[in-house]
N, CA, C and O atoms as CSV, one atom per row, in Angstrom:
chain,resi,resn,atom,element,x,y,z
A,1,MET,N,N,-2.578,27.675,21.247
A,1,MET,CA,C,-2.557,26.658,20.202
A,1,MET,C,C,-2.299,27.314,18.863
A,1,MET,O,O,-2.974,28.278,18.501
A,2,ILE,N,N,-1.343,26.809,18.134
A,2,ILE,CA,C,-1.025,27.307,16.803
A,2,ILE,C,C,-1.891,26.578,15.793
A,2,ILE,O,O,-2.105,25.369,15.887
A,3,LYS,N,N,-2.385,27.340,14.822
A,3,LYS,CA,C,-3.216,26.800,13.753
A,3,LYS,C,C,-2.586,27.223,12.436
A,3,LYS,O,O,-2.147,28.362,12.279
A,4,ILE,N,N,-2.549,26.289,11.493
A,4,ILE,CA,C,-2.002,26.611,10.178
A,4,ILE,C,C,-3.030,26.252,9.110
A,4,ILE,O,O,-3.525,25.126,9.065
A,5,TYR,N,N,-3.341,27.213,8.258
A,5,TYR,CA,C,-4.165,26.981,7.078
A,5,TYR,C,C,-3.183,26.520,6.005
A,5,TYR,O,O,-2.397,27.309,5.480
A,6,HIS,N,N,-3.242,25.253,5.696
A,6,HIS,CA,C,-2.153,24.544,5.031
A,6,HIS,C,C,-2.608,23.895,3.730
A,6,HIS,O,O,-3.741,23.432,3.601
A,7,ASN,N,N,-1.683,23.877,2.770
A,7,ASN,CA,C,-1.865,23.098,1.553
A,7,ASN,C,C,-0.661,22.171,1.471
A,7,ASN,O,O,0.447,22.632,1.196
A,8,PRO,N,N,-0.852,20.874,1.704
A,8,PRO,CA,C,0.292,19.957,1.727
A,8,PRO,C,C,1.027,19.851,0.398
A,8,PRO,O,O,2.148,19.343,0.365
A,9,LYS,N,N,0.435,20.313,-0.696
A,9,LYS,CA,C,1.109,20.268,-1.994
A,9,LYS,C,C,1.998,21.485,-2.225
A,9,LYS,O,O,2.744,21.533,-3.203
A,10,CYS,N,N,1.922,22.460,-1.336
A,10,CYS,CA,C,2.683,23.705,-1.485
A,10,CYS,C,C,3.993,23.624,-0.697
A,10,CYS,O,O,3.988,23.367,0.507
A,11,ARG,N,N,5.094,23.842,-1.379
A,11,ARG,CA,C,6.412,23.776,-0.729
A,11,ARG,C,C,6.545,24.787,0.401
A,11,ARG,O,O,7.045,24.450,1.473
A,12,LYS,N,N,6.103,26.026,0.176
A,12,LYS,CA,C,6.220,27.057,1.213
A,12,LYS,C,C,5.363,26.711,2.428
A,12,LYS,O,O,5.753,26.975,3.566
A,13,SER,N,N,4.217,26.130,2.187
A,13,SER,CA,C,3.353,25.719,3.284
A,13,SER,C,C,4.005,24.589,4.085
A,13,SER,O,O,3.970,24.593,5.315
A,14,ARG,N,N,4.595,23.633,3.386
A,14,ARG,CA,C,5.302,22.539,4.069
A,14,ARG,C,C,6.499,23.062,4.858
A,14,ARG,O,O,6.744,22.616,5.979
A,15,GLU,N,N,7.248,24.005,4.279
A,15,GLU,CA,C,8.400,24.584,4.983
A,15,GLU,C,C,7.953,25.310,6.238
A,15,GLU,O,O,8.604,25.213,7.279
A,16,THR,N,N,6.855,26.032,6.149
A,16,THR,CA,C,6.329,26.743,7.314
A,16,THR,C,C,5.922,25.752,8.393
A,16,THR,O,O,6.229,25.952,9.569
A,17,LEU,N,N,5.242,24.697,8.007
A,17,LEU,CA,C,4.840,23.659,8.964
A,17,LEU,C,C,6.066,23.040,9.622
A,17,LEU,O,O,6.050,22.775,10.824
A,18,ASP,N,N,7.117,22.806,8.862
A,18,ASP,CA,C,8.359,22.245,9.421
A,18,ASP,C,C,8.962,23.181,10.465
A,18,ASP,O,O,9.455,22.717,11.493
A,19,ILE,N,N,8.932,24.493,10.218
A,19,ILE,CA,C,9.464,25.457,11.188
A,19,ILE,C,C,8.662,25.404,12.481
A,19,ILE,O,O,9.226,25.443,13.575
A,20,ILE,N,N,7.353,25.315,12.348
A,20,ILE,CA,C,6.501,25.240,13.544
A,20,ILE,C,C,6.827,23.979,14.335
A,20,ILE,O,O,7.017,24.037,15.549
A,21,LYS,N,N,6.893,22.844,13.651
A,21,LYS,CA,C,7.177,21.577,14.335
A,21,LYS,C,C,8.569,21.571,14.957
A,21,LYS,O,O,8.758,21.027,16.045
A,22,ALA,N,N,9.547,22.174,14.274
A,22,ALA,CA,C,10.915,22.239,14.804
A,22,ALA,C,C,10.979,23.068,16.084
A,22,ALA,O,O,11.886,22.891,16.897
A,23,SER,N,N,10.021,23.969,16.261
A,23,SER,CA,C,9.991,24.790,17.476
A,23,SER,C,C,9.407,24.015,18.659
A,23,SER,O,O,9.350,24.529,19.776
A,24,GLY,N,N,8.974,22.779,18.409
A,24,GLY,CA,C,8.409,21.962,19.473
A,24,GLY,C,C,6.899,22.077,19.596
A,24,GLY,O,O,6.303,21.463,20.482
A,25,LYS,N,N,6.280,22.843,18.732
A,25,LYS,CA,C,4.826,23.032,18.767
A,25,LYS,C,C,4.141,21.980,17.899
A,25,LYS,O,O,4.703,21.509,16.910
A,26,THR,N,N,2.937,21.628,18.280
A,26,THR,CA,C,2.104,20.737,17.484
A,26,THR,C,C,0.887,21.529,17.036
A,26,THR,O,O,-0.051,21.714,17.811
A,27,PRO,N,N,0.892,21.999,15.797
A,27,PRO,CA,C,-0.194,22.865,15.341
A,27,PRO,C,C,-1.455,22.098,14.950
A,27,PRO,O,O,-1.410,20.914,14.614
A,28,GLU,N,N,-2.559,22.798,15.005
A,28,GLU,CA,C,-3.784,22.303,14.393
A,28,GLU,C,C,-3.638,22.602,12.903
A,28,GLU,O,O,-3.394,23.745,12.518
A,29,ILE,N,N,-3.786,21.592,12.078
A,29,ILE,CA,C,-3.602,21.751,10.635
A,29,ILE,C,C,-4.954,21.760,9.953
A,29,ILE,O,O,-5.725,20.807,10.059
A,30,ILE,N,N,-5.231,22.841,9.255
A,30,ILE,CA,C,-6.472,22.962,8.507
A,30,ILE,C,C,-6.116,22.966,7.027
A,30,ILE,O,O,-5.485,23.903,6.538
A,31,GLU,N,N,-6.512,21.938,6.329
A,31,GLU,CA,C,-6.303,21.904,4.883
A,31,GLU,C,C,-7.416,22.742,4.265
A,31,GLU,O,O,-8.509,22.249,3.988
A,32,TYR,N,N,-7.112,24.010,4.060
A,32,TYR,CA,C,-8.140,24.982,3.708
A,32,TYR,C,C,-8.765,24.755,2.334
A,32,TYR,O,O,-9.826,25.312,2.052
A,33,LEU,N,N,-8.138,23.952,1.472
A,33,LEU,CA,C,-8.778,23.632,0.201
A,33,LEU,C,C,-9.933,22.655,0.419
A,33,LEU,O,O,-10.907,22.660,-0.334
A,34,LYS,N,N,-9.820,21.817,1.453
A,34,LYS,CA,C,-10.884,20.877,1.801
A,34,LYS,C,C,-11.897,21.514,2.746
A,34,LYS,O,O,-13.094,21.239,2.665
A,35,THR,N,N,-11.404,22.374,3.649
A,35,THR,CA,C,-12.244,23.019,4.650
A,35,THR,C,C,-11.940,24.518,4.634
A,35,THR,O,O,-11.171,24.994,5.469
A,36,PRO,N,N,-12.526,25.265,3.705
A,36,PRO,CA,C,-12.238,26.698,3.621
A,36,PRO,C,C,-12.754,27.442,4.852
A,36,PRO,O,O,-13.727,27.018,5.477
A,37,PRO,N,N,-12.106,28.542,5.193
A,37,PRO,CA,C,-12.622,29.354,6.297
A,37,PRO,C,C,-13.948,29.992,5.881
A,37,PRO,O,O,-14.241,30.135,4.694
A,38,SER,N,N,-14.732,30.369,6.877
A,38,SER,CA,C,-15.953,31.120,6.590
A,38,SER,C,C,-15.570,32.551,6.223
A,38,SER,O,O,-14.429,32.967,6.429
A,39,VAL,N,N,-16.508,33.287,5.690
A,39,VAL,CA,C,-16.270,34.705,5.380
A,39,VAL,C,C,-15.849,35.434,6.649
A,39,VAL,O,O,-14.904,36.222,6.630
A,40,GLU,N,N,-16.547,35.174,7.751
A,40,GLU,CA,C,-16.244,35.847,9.022
A,40,GLU,C,C,-14.852,35.480,9.526
A,40,GLU,O,O,-14.109,36.336,10.006
A,41,GLU,N,N,-14.507,34.204,9.412
A,41,GLU,CA,C,-13.191,33.744,9.868
A,41,GLU,C,C,-12.075,34.365,9.030
A,41,GLU,O,O,-11.071,34.826,9.574
A,42,LEU,N,N,-12.246,34.377,7.725
A,42,LEU,CA,C,-11.228,34.966,6.856
A,42,LEU,C,C,-11.111,36.465,7.107
A,42,LEU,O,O,-10.006,37.007,7.118
A,43,ASP,N,N,-12.223,37.126,7.306
A,43,ASP,CA,C,-12.200,38.560,7.606
A,43,ASP,C,C,-11.430,38.820,8.899
A,43,ASP,O,O,-10.640,39.761,8.974
A,44,ASP,N,N,-11.655,38.001,9.902
A,44,ASP,CA,C,-10.948,38.149,11.183
A,44,ASP,C,C,-9.443,37.934,10.994
A,44,ASP,O,O,-8.637,38.688,11.538
A,45,LEU,N,N,-9.067,36.914,10.229
A,45,LEU,CA,C,-7.641,36.653,9.975
A,45,LEU,C,C,-6.992,37.841,9.270
A,45,LEU,O,O,-5.896,38.265,9.635
A,46,LEU,N,N,-7.668,38.366,8.272
A,46,LEU,CA,C,-7.124,39.503,7.525
A,46,LEU,C,C,-6.972,40.727,8.413
A,46,LEU,O,O,-5.962,41.428,8.339
A,47,ARG,N,N,-7.963,40.988,9.246
A,47,ARG,CA,C,-7.880,42.152,10.145
A,47,ARG,C,C,-6.706,42.010,11.110
A,47,ARG,O,O,-6.014,42.987,11.397
A,48,LYS,N,N,-6.483,40.808,11.604
A,48,LYS,CA,C,-5.365,40.581,12.518
A,48,LYS,C,C,-4.016,40.714,11.815
A,48,LYS,O,O,-3.014,41.046,12.448
A,49,MET,N,N,-3.990,40.455,10.502
A,49,MET,CA,C,-2.763,40.628,9.716
A,49,MET,C,C,-2.646,42.052,9.183
A,49,MET,O,O,-1.624,42.425,8.607
A,50,ASP,N,N,-3.702,42.845,9.380
A,50,ASP,CA,C,-3.781,44.209,8.843
A,50,ASP,C,C,-3.624,44.190,7.321
A,50,ASP,O,O,-2.848,44.952,6.745
A,51,LYS,N,N,-4.392,43.288,6.689
A,51,LYS,CA,C,-4.341,43.156,5.233
A,51,LYS,C,C,-5.749,43.232,4.656
A,51,LYS,O,O,-6.736,42.934,5.329
A,52,MET,N,N,-5.813,43.635,3.409
A,52,MET,CA,C,-7.055,43.629,2.649
A,52,MET,C,C,-7.124,42.299,1.892
A,52,MET,O,O,-6.086,41.696,1.618
A,53,PRO,N,N,-8.329,41.836,1.551
A,53,PRO,CA,C,-8.430,40.569,0.826
A,53,PRO,C,C,-7.578,40.523,-0.447
A,53,PRO,O,O,-6.996,39.488,-0.770
A,54,GLU,N,N,-7.509,41.637,-1.159
A,54,GLU,CA,C,-6.744,41.672,-2.403
A,54,GLU,C,C,-5.259,41.374,-2.193
A,54,GLU,O,O,-4.566,40.975,-3.128
A,55,GLU,N,N,-4.773,41.568,-0.963
A,55,GLU,CA,C,-3.358,41.360,-0.669
A,55,GLU,C,C,-2.990,39.884,-0.501
A,55,GLU,O,O,-1.808,39.541,-0.501
A,56,ILE,N,N,-3.982,39.015,-0.360
A,56,ILE,CA,C,-3.663,37.595,-0.190
A,56,ILE,C,C,-4.192,36.756,-1.351
A,56,ILE,O,O,-4.348,35.542,-1.218
A,57,ILE,N,N,-4.464,37.386,-2.472
A,57,ILE,CA,C,-4.961,36.668,-3.640
A,57,ILE,C,C,-3.781,36.126,-4.451
A,57,ILE,O,O,-2.803,36.829,-4.703
A,58,ARG,N,N,-3.900,34.878,-4.844
A,58,ARG,CA,C,-2.904,34.246,-5.708
A,58,ARG,C,C,-3.245,34.623,-7.145
A,58,ARG,O,O,-4.047,33.967,-7.810
A,59,LYS,N,N,-2.616,35.692,-7.599
A,59,LYS,CA,C,-2.962,36.268,-8.900
A,59,LYS,C,C,-2.462,35.453,-10.094
A,59,LYS,O,O,-2.830,35.740,-11.233
A,60,GLY,N,N,-1.645,34.463,-9.851
A,60,GLY,CA,C,-1.168,33.609,-10.933
A,60,GLY,C,C,-2.119,32.464,-11.274
A,60,GLY,O,O,-1.931,31.772,-12.275
A,61,GLU,N,N,-3.135,32.269,-10.444
A,61,GLU,CA,C,-4.080,31.175,-10.680
A,61,GLU,C,C,-4.956,31.474,-11.898
A,61,GLU,O,O,-5.383,32.610,-12.106
A,62,ASP,N,N,-5.214,30.449,-12.688
A,62,ASP,CA,C,-6.038,30.612,-13.888
A,62,ASP,C,C,-7.412,31.171,-13.577
A,62,ASP,O,O,-7.911,32.030,-14.303
A,63,ILE,N,N,-8.028,30.694,-12.505
A,63,ILE,CA,C,-9.375,31.166,-12.173
A,63,ILE,C,C,-9.376,32.674,-11.892
A,63,ILE,O,O,-10.336,33.373,-12.215
A,64,TYR,N,N,-8.292,33.163,-11.289
A,64,TYR,CA,C,-8.198,34.606,-11.047
A,64,TYR,C,C,-8.131,35.347,-12.382
A,64,TYR,O,O,-8.860,36.312,-12.609
A,65,LYS,N,N,-7.255,34.884,-13.249
A,65,LYS,CA,C,-7.063,35.548,-14.539
A,65,LYS,C,C,-8.338,35.528,-15.379
A,65,LYS,O,O,-8.638,36.500,-16.072
A,66,LEU,N,N,-9.087,34.429,-15.323
A,66,LEU,CA,C,-10.285,34.284,-16.139
A,66,LEU,C,C,-11.505,35.012,-15.583
A,66,LEU,O,O,-12.309,35.552,-16.342
A,67,LYS,N,N,-11.643,35.027,-14.249
A,67,LYS,CA,C,-12.891,35.528,-13.669
A,67,LYS,C,C,-12.780,36.804,-12.846
A,67,LYS,O,O,-13.761,37.533,-12.704
A,68,PHE,N,N,-11.592,37.084,-12.299
A,68,PHE,CA,C,-11.531,38.142,-11.296
A,68,PHE,C,C,-10.518,39.251,-11.565
A,68,PHE,O,O,-10.582,40.302,-10.928
A,69,LYS,N,N,-9.596,39.043,-12.485
A,69,LYS,CA,C,-8.576,40.043,-12.771
A,69,LYS,C,C,-9.232,41.355,-13.213
A,69,LYS,O,O,-10.180,41.364,-13.998
A,70,ASN,N,N,-8.702,42.453,-12.688
A,70,ASN,CA,C,-9.172,43.806,-13.004
A,70,ASN,C,C,-10.601,44.086,-12.548
A,70,ASN,O,O,-11.239,45.018,-13.036
A,71,LYS,N,N,-11.101,43.279,-11.614
A,71,LYS,CA,C,-12.429,43.531,-11.043
A,71,LYS,C,C,-12.268,44.427,-9.826
A,71,LYS,O,O,-11.274,44.351,-9.104
A,72,ASP,N,N,-13.247,45.261,-9.619
A,72,ASP,CA,C,-13.232,46.189,-8.484
A,72,ASP,C,C,-14.340,45.790,-7.520
A,72,ASP,O,O,-15.449,46.321,-7.574
A,73,PHE,N,N,-14.022,44.838,-6.629
A,73,PHE,CA,C,-14.993,44.357,-5.662
A,73,PHE,C,C,-14.797,45.046,-4.324
A,73,PHE,O,O,-13.716,45.551,-4.024
A,74,SER,N,N,-15.855,45.062,-3.523
A,74,SER,CA,C,-15.766,45.550,-2.147
A,74,SER,C,C,-15.038,44.504,-1.306
A,74,SER,O,O,-14.823,43.379,-1.757
A,75,ARG,N,N,-14.665,44.873,-0.097
A,75,ARG,CA,C,-14.028,43.931,0.827
A,75,ARG,C,C,-14.901,42.686,0.999
A,75,ARG,O,O,-14.418,41.557,0.910
A,76,GLU,N,N,-16.175,42.907,1.242
A,76,GLU,CA,C,-17.100,41.801,1.473
A,76,GLU,C,C,-17.205,40.902,0.242
A,76,GLU,O,O,-17.272,39.679,0.372
A,77,GLU,N,N,-17.218,41.493,-0.940
A,77,GLU,CA,C,-17.294,40.701,-2.166
A,77,GLU,C,C,-16.024,39.878,-2.372
A,77,GLU,O,O,-16.096,38.711,-2.758
A,78,TRP,N,N,-14.846,40.488,-2.114
A,78,TRP,CA,C,-13.596,39.738,-2.240
A,78,TRP,C,C,-13.553,38.588,-1.237
A,78,TRP,O,O,-13.100,37.492,-1.567
A,79,LEU,N,N,-14.023,38.835,-0.014
A,79,LEU,CA,C,-14.045,37.765,0.991
A,79,LEU,C,C,-14.881,36.590,0.497
A,79,LEU,O,O,-14.474,35.436,0.632
A,80,LYS,N,N,-16.023,36.874,-0.062
A,80,LYS,CA,C,-16.894,35.823,-0.584
A,80,LYS,C,C,-16.208,35.077,-1.736
A,80,LYS,O,O,-16.266,33.850,-1.807
A,81,VAL,N,N,-15.562,35.822,-2.633
A,81,VAL,CA,C,-14.833,35.200,-3.749
A,81,VAL,C,C,-13.767,34.251,-3.215
A,81,VAL,O,O,-13.641,33.129,-3.705
A,82,LEU,N,N,-13.001,34.683,-2.219
A,82,LEU,CA,C,-11.924,33.850,-1.677
A,82,LEU,C,C,-12.459,32.597,-0.994
A,82,LEU,O,O,-11.895,31.514,-1.152
A,83,VAL,N,N,-13.530,32.737,-0.244
A,83,VAL,CA,C,-14.106,31.582,0.448
A,83,VAL,C,C,-14.690,30.585,-0.559
A,83,VAL,O,O,-14.582,29.373,-0.374
A,84,GLU,N,N,-15.301,31.100,-1.612
A,84,GLU,CA,C,-15.877,30.226,-2.639
A,84,GLU,C,C,-14.816,29.634,-3.561
A,84,GLU,O,O,-15.063,28.632,-4.233
A,85,ASN,N,N,-13.638,30.251,-3.593
A,85,ASN,CA,C,-12.525,29.799,-4.443
A,85,ASN,C,C,-11.250,29.754,-3.603
A,85,ASN,O,O,-10.337,30.549,-3.828
A,86,PRO,N,N,-11.174,28.826,-2.631
A,86,PRO,CA,C,-10.050,28.851,-1.689
A,86,PRO,C,C,-8.683,28.701,-2.340
A,86,PRO,O,O,-7.674,29.056,-1.731
A,87,ARG,N,N,-8.626,28.183,-3.564
A,87,ARG,CA,C,-7.344,28.075,-4.264
A,87,ARG,C,C,-6.705,29.456,-4.440
A,87,ARG,O,O,-5.489,29.564,-4.596
A,88,LEU,N,N,-7.521,30.501,-4.414
A,88,LEU,CA,C,-7.023,31.869,-4.587
A,88,LEU,C,C,-6.374,32.432,-3.327
A,88,LEU,O,O,-5.711,33.468,-3.386
A,89,ILE,N,N,-6.556,31.764,-2.185
A,89,ILE,CA,C,-6.007,32.274,-0.913
A,89,ILE,C,C,-4.526,31.931,-0.833
A,89,ILE,O,O,-4.138,30.768,-0.941
A,90,GLU,N,N,-3.705,32.960,-0.641
A,90,GLU,CA,C,-2.258,32.742,-0.460
A,90,GLU,C,C,-2.054,31.939,0.807
A,90,GLU,O,O,-2.771,32.117,1.792
A,91,ARG,N,N,-1.077,31.060,0.776
A,91,ARG,CA,C,-0.829,30.200,1.919
A,91,ARG,C,C,0.633,30.165,2.252
A,91,ARG,O,O,1.488,30.553,1.456
A,92,PRO,N,N,0.907,29.687,3.459
A,92,PRO,CA,C,-0.006,29.339,4.535
A,92,PRO,C,C,-0.314,30.550,5.406
A,92,PRO,O,O,0.444,31.519,5.442
A,93,ILE,N,N,-1.416,30.477,6.092
A,93,ILE,CA,C,-1.756,31.471,7.112
A,93,ILE,C,C,-1.592,30.766,8.449
A,93,ILE,O,O,-2.118,29.671,8.651
A,94,VAL,N,N,-0.858,31.399,9.363
A,94,VAL,CA,C,-0.581,30.795,10.664
A,94,VAL,C,C,-1.130,31.692,11.762
A,94,VAL,O,O,-0.950,32.910,11.747
A,95,VAL,N,N,-1.805,31.057,12.718
A,95,VAL,CA,C,-2.450,31.763,13.825
A,95,VAL,C,C,-1.874,31.259,15.134
A,95,VAL,O,O,-1.735,30.055,15.344
A,96,ASN,N,N,-1.542,32.192,16.009
A,96,ASN,CA,C,-1.154,31.865,17.381
A,96,ASN,C,C,-1.846,32.881,18.279
A,96,ASN,O,O,-1.377,34.010,18.428
A,97,GLY,N,N,-2.956,32.479,18.871
A,97,GLY,CA,C,-3.754,33.409,19.677
A,97,GLY,C,C,-4.336,34.487,18.791
A,97,GLY,O,O,-5.042,34.199,17.824
A,98,ASN,N,N,-4.035,35.739,19.126
A,98,ASN,CA,C,-4.520,36.873,18.334
A,98,ASN,C,C,-3.514,37.322,17.285
A,98,ASN,O,O,-3.731,38.319,16.597
A,99,ARG,N,N,-2.434,36.599,17.165
A,99,ARG,CA,C,-1.409,36.969,16.189
A,99,ARG,C,C,-1.518,36.074,14.964
A,99,ARG,O,O,-1.661,34.857,15.076
A,100,VAL,N,N,-1.447,36.696,13.794
A,100,VAL,CA,C,-1.607,35.973,12.536
A,100,VAL,C,C,-0.559,36.469,11.549
A,100,VAL,O,O,-0.330,37.672,11.422
A,101,VAL,N,N,0.077,35.528,10.850
A,101,VAL,CA,C,1.030,35.895,9.799
A,101,VAL,C,C,0.804,35.037,8.571
A,101,VAL,O,O,0.270,33.930,8.641
A,102,LEU,N,N,1.222,35.578,7.461
A,102,LEU,CA,C,1.256,34.840,6.211
A,102,LEU,C,C,2.655,34.244,6.091
A,102,LEU,O,O,3.647,34.965,6.196
A,103,GLY,N,N,2.739,32.949,5.874
A,103,GLY,CA,C,4.036,32.262,5.805
A,103,GLY,C,C,4.720,32.443,4.465
A,103,GLY,O,O,5.140,31.470,3.839
A,104,ARG,N,N,4.830,33.661,4.033
A,104,ARG,CA,C,5.521,34.022,2.793
A,104,ARG,C,C,6.478,35.146,3.118
A,104,ARG,O,O,6.035,36.294,3.156
A,105,PRO,N,N,7.715,34.915,3.349
A,105,PRO,CA,C,8.404,33.634,3.334
A,105,PRO,C,C,8.090,32.822,4.601
A,105,PRO,O,O,7.563,33.370,5.569
A,106,PRO,N,N,8.408,31.538,4.597
A,106,PRO,CA,C,8.106,30.694,5.750
A,106,PRO,C,C,8.664,31.220,7.068
A,106,PRO,O,O,8.073,30.994,8.124
A,107,GLU,N,N,9.787,31.913,7.016
A,107,GLU,CA,C,10.409,32.437,8.238
A,107,GLU,C,C,9.519,33.435,8.976
A,107,GLU,O,O,9.744,33.702,10.156
A,108,ASN,N,N,8.513,33.988,8.300
A,108,ASN,CA,C,7.583,34.914,8.970
A,108,ASN,C,C,6.935,34.278,10.198
A,108,ASN,O,O,6.585,34.975,11.150
A,109,VAL,N,N,6.780,32.973,10.174
A,109,VAL,CA,C,6.104,32.289,11.275
A,109,VAL,C,C,6.891,32.424,12.583
A,109,VAL,O,O,6.316,32.335,13.668
A,110,LYS,N,N,8.175,32.635,12.479
A,110,LYS,CA,C,9.002,32.766,13.690
A,110,LYS,C,C,8.587,33.964,14.530
A,110,LYS,O,O,8.870,34.000,15.727
A,111,GLU,N,N,7.919,34.950,13.925
A,111,GLU,CA,C,7.451,36.126,14.647
A,111,GLU,C,C,6.407,35.781,15.696
A,111,GLU,O,O,6.259,36.509,16.678
A,112,ILE,N,N,5.679,34.679,15.507
A,112,ILE,CA,C,4.559,34.405,16.410
A,112,ILE,C,C,4.651,33.069,17.149
A,112,ILE,O,O,3.755,32.740,17.926
A,113,ILE,N,N,5.731,32.283,16.921
A,113,ILE,CA,C,5.818,30.999,17.650
A,113,ILE,C,C,6.742,31.113,18.846
A,113,ILE,O,O,6.935,30.138,19.572
């Protein structure tokens, strides 16, 4: 089962979802701004992508610039920041079994569908 952490207002997220649907798959859609992942879930996703939390932060967001820019947090602290401020999580994140990709660019999803 494919799962997408999705923001319907994001063009790249919508494009990624369209690629998944065009492949004939029906993904589970998680609107992560309404239902953020847990710290453990986000940590698992990052490990499967071989990424650190800092690599999926949306650094253009005002909240990042005001509260978190130039901060030196541990992995666990960044995970907590992202879960408490899901707007900072780069999207979309797509999961297929144990494989996870960031849909930036949307074509990345083709690696796992």
